[in-house]
PAPA-814677 format. One record per residue (C-alpha): residue in one letter; y, x, z. Coordinates in steps of 0.25 Angstrom, whole numbers, always signed. Layout:
PAPA-814677
REC res    py    px    pz
REC   a     Y     X     Z
...
end
This chain:
PAPA-814677
REC res    py    px    pz
REC   m   -16   -30  -106
REC   n    -3   -39  -106
REC   v    -5   -54  -104
REC   d    +3   -64  -112
REC   y    +6   -75  -101
REC   s   +11   -85  -112
REC   k    -4   -85  -117
REC   t   -11   -81  -104
REC   p    -5   -87   -92
REC   l    -6   -79   -79
REC   t   -14   -90   -72
REC   s   -25   -88   -82
REC   i   -27   -73   -79
REC   y   -23   -73   -64
REC   g   -36   -69   -57
REC   e   -45   -68   -69
REC   n   -51   -55   -64
REC   c   -52   -60   -49
REC   f   -64   -67   -43
REC   s   -54   -75   -35
REC   e   -56   -87   -26
REC   a   -54   -96   -38
REC   v   -64   -89   -46
REC   m   -74   -90   -34
REC   k   -72  -104   -32
REC   e   -75  -107   -47
REC   r   -87   -99   -48
REC   l   -94  -100   -34
REC   p  -101  -112   -29
REC   k   -93  -120   -19
REC   s  -102  -117    -7
REC   v  -101  -102   -10
REC   f   -86  -102   -12
REC   k   -84  -109    +1
REC   e   -93   -99    +8
REC   f   -86   -87    +2
REC   k   -72   -93    +7
REC   k   -78   -93   +21
REC   v   -82   -79   +20
REC   q   -68   -75   +15
REC   v   -62   -81   +28
REC   g   -72   -75   +37
REC   e   -80   -88   +41
REC   t   -93   -83   +36
REC   v  -100   -70   +30
REC   l  -103   -69   +16
REC   s  -118   -72   +13
REC   l  -126   -65    +3
REC   e  -129   -78    -4
REC   v  -114   -81    -6
REC   a  -111   -67   -10
REC   e  -122   -69   -21
REC   v  -116   -81   -27
REC   i  -102   -75   -27
REC   a  -107   -62   -33
REC   s  -114   -69   -44
REC   a  -101   -77   -47
REC   m   -92   -65   -46
REC   k  -102   -57   -56
REC   d  -102   -68   -66
REC   w   -87   -69   -66
REC   a   -85   -54   -67
REC   i   -95   -53   -79
REC   e   -89   -64   -86
REC   r   -76   -56   -87
REC   g   -83   -44   -92
REC   a   -86   -36   -79
REC   t   -99   -27   -78
REC   h   -97   -20   -65
REC   y   -93   -24   -51
REC   t   -87   -15   -40
REC   h   -84   -16   -25
REC   w   -69   -12   -24
REC   f   -64    -6   -11
REC   h   -53    +2    -5
REC   p   -57   +16    +0
REC   l   -48   +24    +9
REC   t   -42   +31    -3
REC   g   -32   +19    -4
REC   l   -38   +16   -18
REC   t   -49    +7   -22
REC   a   -63   +10   -26
REC   e   -74    +4   -34
REC   k   -89    +7   -39
REC   h   -93    -1   -51
REC   d  -107    -7   -52
REC   s  -112   -15   -64
REC   f  -118   -29   -63
REC   i  -130   -25   -71
REC   s  -144   -26   -66
REC   p  -155   -21   -75
REC   e  -167   -30   -79
REC   p  -181   -25   -82
REC   d  -179   -29   -96
REC   g  -168   -19   -98
REC   t  -157   -30   -97
REC   v  -147   -32   -86
REC   m  -142   -43   -77
REC   m  -128   -44   -71
REC   e  -129   -45   -56
REC   f  -120   -44   -44
REC   s  -126   -48   -31
REC   g  -120   -54   -18
REC   k  -124   -41   -11
REC   e  -117   -33   -22
REC   l  -104   -41   -20
REC   i  -104   -40    -5
REC   q  -107   -26    -3
REC   g  -107   -13   -11
REC   e  -111    +2    -8
REC   p  -101   +11   -16
REC   d  -104   +23    -8
REC   a   -90   +28   -10
REC   s   -93   +40    +0
REC   s   -82   +48    -6
REC   f   -70   +39    -2
REC   p   -63   +44   +11
REC   n   -69   +39   +23
REC   g   -63   +48   +34
REC   g   -76   +51   +41
REC   l   -81   +37   +41
REC   r   -94   +41   +33
REC   a   -99   +54   +28
REC   t  -101   +57   +13
REC   f  -116   +57   +14
REC   e  -115   +43   +20
REC   a  -111   +36    +7
REC   r  -113   +22   +10
REC   g  -101   +14    +9
REC   y  -100    -1    +7
REC   t   -91   -11    +1
REC   a   -90   -25    +6
REC   w   -84   -37    -2
REC   d   -70   -41    +3
REC   t   -72   -56    +1
REC   g   -57   -59    +3
REC   s   -53   -51   -10
REC   p   -58   -56   -23
REC   a   -66   -48   -33
REC   f   -60   -45   -46
REC   l   -62   -39   -60
REC   k   -56   -25   -61
REC   a   -53   -20   -75
REC   d   -54    -6   -81
REC   n   -58    +0   -94
REC   t   -72    -3   -91
REC   g   -70   -18   -90
REC   l   -70   -27   -78
REC   t   -77   -24   -64
REC   l   -79   -34   -54
REC   t   -72   -29   -42
REC   i   -75   -33   -28
REC   p   -65   -30   -17
REC   t   -73   -24    -5
REC   a   -72   -16    +8
REC   f   -78    -2    +9
REC   v   -85    +2   +22
REC   s   -95   +13   +27
REC   y  -110   +11   +30
REC   n  -106    +9   +45
REC   g   -94    -1   +41
REC   e   -82    +8   +43
REC   a   -71    +5   +33
REC   l   -70   +15   +22
REC   d   -59    +7   +15
REC   k   -46    +0   +16
REC   k   -51   -14   +14
REC   t   -61   -15   +26
REC   p   -50   -13   +37
REC   l   -41   -23   +30
REC   l   -51   -34   +30
REC   r   -54   -31   +45
REC   s   -39   -32   +48
REC   m   -37   -45   +40
REC   d   -48   -51   +49
REC   v   -42   -46   +61
REC   i   -28   -52   +58
REC   s   -34   -65   +54
REC   r   -42   -66   +67
REC   q   -30   -63   +76
REC   a   -20   -71   +68
REC   m   -29   -83   +69
REC   r   -30   -82   +84
REC   i   -15   -83   +84
REC   l   -15   -95   +75
REC   k   -25  -103   +83
REC   a   -18  -100   +96
REC   m    -6  -107   +89
REC   g   -14  -119   +85
REC   n   -17  -116   +70
REC   t   -31  -123   +67
REC   s   -30  -122   +52
REC   s   -30  -107   +48
REC   k   -43   -99   +48
REC   r   -39   -85   +44
REC   v   -26   -77   +43
REC   t   -25   -67   +32
REC   s   -15   -55   +30
REC   s    -8   -56   +17
REC   v    -2   -45    +9
REC   g    +7   -43    -3
REC   p    +8   -29    -7
REC   e   +20   -25   -16
REC   q   +16   -13   -24
REC   e   +27    -3   -29
REC   y   +24    +7   -40
REC   f   +30   +16   -51
REC   l   +27   +16   -66
REC   i   +30   +29   -74
REC   d   +25   +33   -88
REC   k   +11   +38   -88
REC   e   +15   +50   -96
REC   y   +24   +55   -85
REC   f   +13   +52   -75
REC   l    +3   +60   -82
REC   a   +13   +72   -83
REC   r   +15   +72   -68
REC   p    +3   +78   -60
REC   d   +10   +74   -47
REC   l   +10   +59   -51
REC   m    -4   +60   -56
REC   l   -10   +67   -44
REC   t    -2   +61   -32
REC   g    +6   +49   -37
REC   r   +19   +55   -34
REC   t   +29   +66   -40
REC   v   +28   +78   -31
REC   f   +40   +83   -39
REC   g   +52   +76   -47
REC   s   +67   +77   -47
REC   m   +73   +63   -46
REC   s   +80   +59   -59
REC   a   +95   +57   -60
REC   k   +92   +42   -58
REC   g   +83   +36   -48
REC   q   +83   +22   -41
REC   e   +98   +23   -36
REC   m  +103   +13   -46
REC   d   +93    +2   -42
REC   d   +92    -2   -56
REC   h   +76    -2   -57
REC   y   +74   -11   -45
REC   f   +70   -25   -49
REC   g   +75   -21   -63
REC   a   +70   -26   -77
REC   i   +56   -22   -79
REC   k   +54   -13   -91
REC   n   +45   -17  -102
REC   r   +34    -6   -99
REC   v   +34   -10   -85
REC   a   +33   -24   -87
REC   d   +21   -22   -96
REC   f   +14   -15   -85
REC   m   +18   -25   -75
REC   r   +13   -36   -84
REC   d    -1   -30   -86
REC   l    -2   -26   -71
REC   n    +1   -41   -67
REC   t    -9   -46   -77
REC   e   -20   -37   -71
REC   l   -17   -40   -57
REC   w   -16   -55   -60
REC   k   -30   -55   -66
REC   l   -35   -49   -53
REC   g   -28   -60   -45
REC   i   -18   -51   -39
REC   p    -5   -59   -38
REC   a    +5   -49   -43
REC   k   +18   -56   -41
REC   t   +31   -47   -41
REC   q   +35   -35   -50
REC   h   +48   -28   -51
REC   n   +55   -15   -53
REC   e   +56    -7   -39
REC   v   +68    +2   -35
REC   a   +63   +15   -41
REC   p   +63   +17   -56
REC   n   +50   +14   -62
REC   q   +45    +8   -49
REC   f   +40    -7   -48
REC   e   +33   -16   -38
REC   l   +22   -27   -39
REC   a   +20   -37   -28
REC   p    +9   -47   -27
REC   i    +7   -60   -20
REC   y    +1   -60    -6
REC   s   -14   -60    -3
REC   s   -23   -57    +8
REC   a   -23   -42   +13
REC   n   -36   -38    +7
REC   v   -33   -45    -6
REC   a   -19   -39    -7
REC   t   -25   -25    -4
REC   d   -35   -26   -15
REC   a   -25   -32   -25
REC   n   -15   -21   -22
REC   q   -25   -10   -24
REC   l   -28   -16   -38
REC   t   -13   -18   -41
REC   m   -11    -3   -39
REC   e   -23    +0   -47
REC   m   -19    -9   -58
REC   m    -5    -3   -58
REC   k   -10   +10   -62
REC   k   -20    +5   -72
REC   i   -10    -4   -79
REC   a    +1    +7   -79
REC   d    -8   +16   -86
REC   r   -10    +6   -97
REC   h    +5    +6   -99
REC   d    +6   +21  -100
REC   l   +12   +21   -86
REC   a    +8   +26   -72
REC   c    +9   +18   -60
REC   l   +14   +26   -48
REC   l   +10   +20   -34
REC   h   +13   +32   -25
REC   e   +23   +29   -14
REC   k   +33   +40   -19
REC   p   +30   +44   -33
REC   f   +44   +49   -35
REC   a   +54   +56   -25
REC   g   +68   +50   -24
REC   i   +65   +36   -28
REC   n   +58   +24   -21
REC   g   +43   +25   -19
REC   n   +32   +14   -19
REC   g   +28    +5    -8
REC   k   +19    -6    -6
REC   h   +25   -17    +3
REC   n   +14   -24   +11
REC   n   +18   -38   +13
REC   w    +9   -43   +24
REC   s    +7   -57   +30
REC   i    -3   -65   +37
REC   a    -7   -79   +33
REC   t   -18   -90   +37
REC   d   -29   -95   +27
REC   d   -21  -108   +27
REC   g    -8  -102   +22
REC   i    +0   -99   +34
REC   n    +8   -86   +33
REC   l    +9   -82   +48
REC   l   +22   -74   +45
REC   n   +29   -85   +39
REC   p   +40   -91   +48
REC   g   +37  -105   +44
REC   k   +46  -117   +47
REC   t   +39  -123   +59
REC   p   +38  -119   +74
REC   h   +23  -116   +73
REC   d   +25  -107   +61
REC   n   +37  -100   +68
REC   a   +29   -96   +80
REC   q   +17   -91   +71
REC   f   +27   -83   +63
REC   l   +34   -77   +74
REC   l   +21   -73   +81
REC   f   +14   -67   +69
REC   t   +28   -60   +66
REC   v   +29   -53   +80
REC   a   +14   -50   +79
REC   t   +17   -42   +67
REC   i   +29   -35   +73
REC   k   +21   -31   +85
REC   a   +10   -26   +76
REC   v   +19   -17   +68
REC   d   +26   -12   +80
REC   v   +14    -8   +87
REC   y    +6    -3   +75
REC   s   +17    +3   +67
REC   p   +11   +17   +67
REC   i    -2   +12   +60
REC   l    +6    +3   +51
REC   r   +14   +15   +46
REC   a    +1   +23   +45
REC   s    -5   +12   +36
REC   a    +6   +15   +26
REC   a    +5   +30   +27
REC   s    +1   +38   +14
REC   p    +5   +51    +8
REC   g   +13   +43    -3
REC   n   +20   +34    +7
REC   d   +25   +47   +15
REC   h   +34   +49    +3
REC   r   +40   +35    +3
REC   l   +41   +30   +17
REC   g   +55   +32   +23
REC   a   +60   +37    +9
REC   n   +72   +27    +8
REC   e   +64   +17    +0
REC   a   +53   +14    +9
REC   p   +51   +10   +23
REC   p   +53   +21   +34
REC   a   +40   +26   +41
REC   v   +45   +18   +53
REC   i   +38    +4   +54
REC   s   +48    -7   +57
REC   i   +48   -22   +55
REC   f   +59   -29   +47
REC   l   +60   -44   +52
REC   g   +74   -48   +46
REC   d   +86   -52   +55
REC   q   +82   -66   +56
REC   l   +68   -65   +61
REC   s   +72   -53   +70
REC   n   +83   -61   +77
REC   i   +73   -73   +79
REC   l   +63   -63   +86
REC   e   +73   -55   +94
REC   s   +79   -68   +99
REC   m   +66   -74  +103
REC   a   +62   -61  +110
REC   a   +75   -60  +117
REC   g   +74   -75  +122
REC   k   +86   -79  +113
REC   p   +87   -92  +106
REC   v   +82   -93   +92
REC   e   +88  -104   +84
REC   a   +77  -113   +77
REC   l   +80  -122   +65
REC   d   +84  -133   +74
REC   g   +94  -124   +81
REC   k   +86  -124   +94
REC   m   +80  -112  +101
REC   m   +67  -108   +94
REC   e   +55  -110  +102
REC   i   +41  -105   +97
REC   g   +33  -116   +91
REC   a   +43  -126   +93
REC   t   +55  -123   +84
REC   t   +56  -116   +70
REC   l   +62  -103   +67
REC   p   +75  -102   +59
REC   d   +72  -101   +44
REC   l   +66   -87   +40
REC   p   +68   -86   +25
REC   m   +59   -77   +18
REC   d   +71   -68   +15
REC   m   +77   -69   +29
REC   t   +85   -56   +28
REC   d   +87   -45   +18
REC   r   +74   -38   +15
REC   n   +72   -25   +22
REC   r   +65   -15   +13
REC   t   +67    -4   +23
REC   s   +57   -10   +33
REC   p   +43    -6   +33
REC   f   +38   -19   +38
REC   a   +47   -31   +35
REC   f   +46   -46   +37
REC   t   +49   -53   +24
REC   g   +48   -68   +27
REC   n   +33   -71   +29
REC   k   +27   -57   +29
REC   f   +29   -43   +33
REC   e   +31   -32   +22
REC   f   +25   -18   +26
REC   r   +33   -10   +16
REC   m   +28    +4   +20
REC   v   +15    +4   +13
REC   g   +14   +14    +2
REC   s   +12   +10   -13
REC   t    -2   +17   -15
REC   q    -8   +12    -2
REC   s   -18    +1    +0
REC   i   -12   -10    +8
REC   a   -25   -11   +16
REC   g   -21    -1   +27
REC   p    -7    -7   +30
REC   n   -13   -21   +31
REC   v   -24   -17   +40
REC   v   -14   -12   +50
REC   l    -5   -24   +49
REC   n   -17   -34   +50
REC   t   -23   -27   +62
REC   a   -10   -24   +69
REC   v    -5   -38   +68
REC   a   -19   -43   +72
REC   s   -19   -35   +85
REC   i    -5   -41   +89
REC   l   -10   -55   +85
REC   d   -22   -53   +94
REC   d   -13   -51  +106
REC   f    -5   -63  +103
REC   a   -17   -72  +101
REC   g   -22   -68  +114
REC   r   -10   -73  +121
REC   l    -9   -86  +113
REC   e   -23   -89  +115
REC   k   -20   -88  +130
REC   a    -7   -95  +130
REC   s    -5  -109  +136
REC   d    +8  -111  +128
REC   v    +6  -104  +114
REC   n   +20  -106  +109
REC   a   +26  -100  +122
REC   e   +16   -88  +120
REC   i   +20   -86  +106
REC   q   +35   -86  +110
REC   k   +32   -76  +120
REC   i   +23   -67  +111
REC   i   +34   -67  +100
REC   c   +45   -63  +110
REC   e   +37   -52  +117
REC   t   +32   -46  +105
REC   y   +45   -45   +98
REC   r   +52   -39  +110
REC   a   +41   -29  +111
REC   h   +41   -25   +96
REC   d   +55   -27   +91
REC   r   +57   -12   +89
REC   i   +49   -13   +76
REC   i   +59   -23   +70
REC   f   +70   -16   +62
REC   n   +78   -24   +51
REC   g   +87   -12   +47
REC   n   +87    -1   +37
REC   g   +73    +6   +39
REC   y   +78   +17   +29
REC   s   +90   +22   +38
REC   p   +88   +34   +47
REC   e   +94   +26   +59
REC   w   +81   +17   +59
REC   l   +72   +29   +61
REC   v   +81   +33   +73
REC   e   +80   +18   +78
REC   a   +65   +17   +75
REC   e   +63   +30   +84
REC   r   +71   +24   +95
REC   r   +63   +11   +94
REC   g   +50   +20   +95
REC   l   +45   +16   +81
REC   p   +35   +27   +75
REC   n   +40   +34   +63
REC   l   +27   +39   +56
REC   t   +34   +47   +45
REC   s   +21   +51   +37
REC   t    +7   +48   +34
REC   v    +2   +59   +43
REC   a   +10   +54   +54
REC   a    +6   +40   +52
REC   l    -9   +40   +50
REC   p   -14   +45   +64
REC   e    -8   +32   +69
REC   f   -21   +25   +64
REC   i   -30   +33   +74
REC   k   -21   +32   +86
REC   k   -27   +24   +98
REC   d   -19   +11   +96
REC   s   -22   +11   +81
REC   v   -37   +13   +83
REC   t   -37    +2   +94
REC   l   -30    -8   +85
REC   f   -40    -6   +73
REC   e   -52    -5   +81
REC   k   -49   -17   +90
REC   y   -49   -26   +78
REC   n   -60   -19   +70
REC   v   -51   -15   +58
REC   l   -53    +0   +59
REC   s   -61    +8   +68
REC   k   -56   +21   +74
REC   a   -65   +29   +64
REC   e   -60   +21   +52
REC   l   -46   +24   +57
REC   e   -48   +38   +59
REC   s   -55   +39   +45
REC   r   -43   +33   +38
REC   v   -33   +42   +45
REC   d   -42   +54   +41
REC   i   -42   +49   +26
REC   y   -27   +46   +25
REC   l   -23   +60   +31
REC   e   -33   +67   +22
REC   n   -27   +59   +10
REC   y   -13   +63   +14
REC   s   -16   +77   +14
REC   k   -24   +76    +1
REC   q   -12   +69    -5
REC   i    -2   +79    -1
REC   n   -11   +90    -5
REC   i   -12   +84   -19
REC   e    +3   +82   -20
REC   a    +6   +96   -15
REC   g    -4  +102   -25
REC   v    +2   +94   -37
REC   a   +16   +99   -33
REC   l   +11  +114   -33
REC   e    +4  +112   -46
REC   m   +16  +106   -53
REC   a   +26  +116   -48
REC   n   +18  +128   -51
REC   r   +11  +125   -64
REC   l   +21  +118   -71
REC   i   +35  +117   -65
REC   f   +36  +132   -62
REC   p   +32  +137   -76
REC   v   +41  +126   -82
REC   v   +53  +130   -74
REC   s   +50  +145   -75
REC   e   +51  +143   -91
REC   f   +64  +135   -89
REC   s   +70  +145   -80
REC   a   +66  +156   -90
REC   s   +73  +148  -101
REC   v   +86  +147   -93
REC   a   +85  +162   -91
REC   e   +83  +165  -106
REC   t   +95  +156  -109
REC   i  +104  +164   -99
REC   m  +100  +177  -105
REC   s  +102  +171  -119
REC   i  +116  +167  -116
REC   k  +119  +180  -110
REC   s  +114  +188  -122
REC   v  +123  +180  -131
REC   i  +135  +178  -122
REC   p  +134  +189  -110
REC   t  +146  +183  -104
REC   a  +141  +169  -104
REC   d  +141  +161   -91
REC   t  +127  +158   -88
REC   a  +129  +155   -73
REC   a  +124  +140   -74
REC   q  +111  +145   -81
REC   e  +109  +156   -71
REC   s  +111  +146   -60
REC   l  +100  +137   -66
REC   l   +91  +148   -67
REC   d   +93  +153   -53
REC   n   +90  +138   -48
REC   l   +78  +137   -56
REC   n   +72  +150   -51
REC   g   +76  +147   -37
REC   q   +69  +133   -38
REC   m   +57  +139   -44
REC   e   +56  +149   -33
REC   c   +58  +137   -23
REC   m   +46  +130   -30
REC   l   +37  +142   -30
REC   k   +40  +145   -15
REC   t   +38  +130   -11
REC   g   +26  +129   -19
REC   i   +20  +141   -13
REC   n   +23  +135    +1
REC   l   +17  +121    -3
REC   g    +4  +128    -7
REC   k    +3  +135    +6
REC   e    +6  +122   +14
REC   i    -5  +115    +6
REC   e   -15  +126    +9
REC   a   -11  +126   +24
REC   a   -13  +110   +24
REC   l   -27  +111   +17
REC   e   -32  +120   +28
REC   l   -29  +109   +38
REC   d   -40  +100   +33
REC   e   -48  +100   +47
REC   d   -37   +90   +53
REC   l   -32   +79   +43
REC   l   -20   +76   +51
REC   i   -15   +90   +53
REC   q   -18   +92   +38
REC   a   -10   +80   +34
REC   k    +1   +84   +43
REC   a    +2   +98   +36
REC   y    +2   +91   +22
REC   r   +13   +82   +27
REC   e   +22   +92   +34
REC   q   +19  +105   +26
REC   v   +14  +101   +12
REC   v   +23   +89   +10
REC   s   +35   +98   +14
REC   a   +31  +109    +5
REC   m   +29   +99    -6
REC   n   +43   +94    -4
REC   d   +49  +108    -4
REC   l   +42  +111   -17
REC   r   +47   +98   -23
REC   i   +62  +101   -20
REC   c   +60  +114   -28
REC   v   +53  +108   -40
REC   d   +62   +96   -41
REC   a   +74  +105   -41
REC   l   +68  +113   -53
REC   e   +66  +100   -60
REC   r   +81   +97   -59
REC   s   +84  +111   -65
REC   t   +73  +112   -76
REC   d   +74  +107   -90
REC   k   +68   +93   -90
REC   q   +60   +95  -103
REC   a   +54  +107   -96
REC   w   +50  +100   -83
REC   p   +35   +98   -83
REC   y   +34   +84   -77
REC   p   +41   +71   -80
REC   s   +53   +69   -72
REC   y   +57   +57   -63
REC   e   +67   +53   -74
REC   d   +55   +52   -84
REC   m   +46   +45   -74
REC   l   +55   +35   -68
REC   f   +64   +31   -80
REC   n   +54   +30   -91
REC   i   +46   +18   -93
end
């Protein structure tokens, strides 16, 4: 419901449904709260005694607000979230009930959940799966039509400890980058920081359309995108929607969305119209990677729920409409210490400069060396429609640094003078960098991985994707480079000199990944190939990169993912790719054969009747235009039927290849998708020729310009 902020200030509702640190501090004994903070930073293990006190306080807080159930909330490999609800009740012999919630129930659950995809990590008859409380992410009250449920963010693992979810490897990767970054900081003389956290701010793009139109389109309901649809006369070419005035109906939706997110303690900050008609964006303030991942999953869920309240449908698919911009999720990534030092902030002192440059070149090297798995982390069936489509980054990974920072690093690597603030030649650890303002150059929206002042923005991530996967890769890849750097610094007799050497050597060896130009241009693809940068153009091409030797070595070395866990994920994602394309192809055939063909046949017959009626009255009348229309309709219908038959054959052929998931996925990518595109050309041509009132589905014009 809408909130009148003149009567109900935002500060009074913010976090009211979140068991935040402030709530814990208020409700827990000081000794228990202090012990819990040690658990959060990894200084000690959570004891059952402490858990009992926290569980009791958490239960009381939830029940006071009307909750009757609790759930361990986790992120299975479907990319969605999952939950099983248990009530607080505990029956008494006299027929009454007590409301109970133990420390053991807080720490660990056994949801079974054996039907979730596991890629061979456990057999169906081995049903045991366990959820374990993520103490770094606050519990919250989740509202639905049944009331409020105490929701506890957890990791989900098998009986033998294998990760069955997206949260577990993310938590592991956060520990790894913290350890390696702390080694660097200690070598540089930092004695105050105790932990380093990867921080993320994911910008979420989405479309809103009238729910009536959504329910009238089987393709949108079943696949999230339109498999057919002729572009309207107007699209986004006028740039009149971007940052435009927000319409009242959308503003009402945004107000409700913000209210629900703020109640959960999710810091929704920025909202605006995006480039395409009826497209919008929401951006939060940064939080730790695990909290940001939880918040983003909740944000997507809330968008759909609240849109429904307003008789709207929220479309999160990467490319719901052909011919206009799709949806991305810009993953803004940085690393910071527990005492507030952003390690990617240039700063204003010599020490900060050295630190910034060292962590920056570590990121550059990590992205260059591990670009194939970074690309694979953003691979999905939906993103295949978006990447490289002149409104999203290309499939080639490159880094945008901006001219000023690029020139500084290039000069240092070449041994040329870099002018410091005092006009002298820059010396690491002794002089300061020239000022690097937040917007040191025009923002490059064509770059997949851009430095934007004090963070890197990974723009390739798809709008429906969990941000866990990309951040697992980023954290682990950068940690591996920091590990090498730390080893050198720990042995160095002159740390500043060694830092300067590392920066120069690293940039010289990996400057091929730096590109500040137009990533959309065909010339860049040629240049990228000349530089030896991989161009993994599809999900099917990218996913196998996870199980190549270097990738397995990386993840196993730091205990983030085992070979078996990596192989399971590749199998799951390949199978998901094939299933998704199979659904899209099936929907396309259904729509073409069962509604479009009958409707167009009837319209064609009416045109023929019109011609005959005219001829019967005026035998000499010129009906060439009507006859041409009839001829076109018949030709296009023949095209639709033939391409439909071919699509059906390609689907059947792909289904027969289920013994090898990669071969099957390739068949869907190369044969089925191609056959779908052929069918779409015929159907979209028919839409342009058929009476709009007779066409069986809402048009792009209806969906994109009516809210």
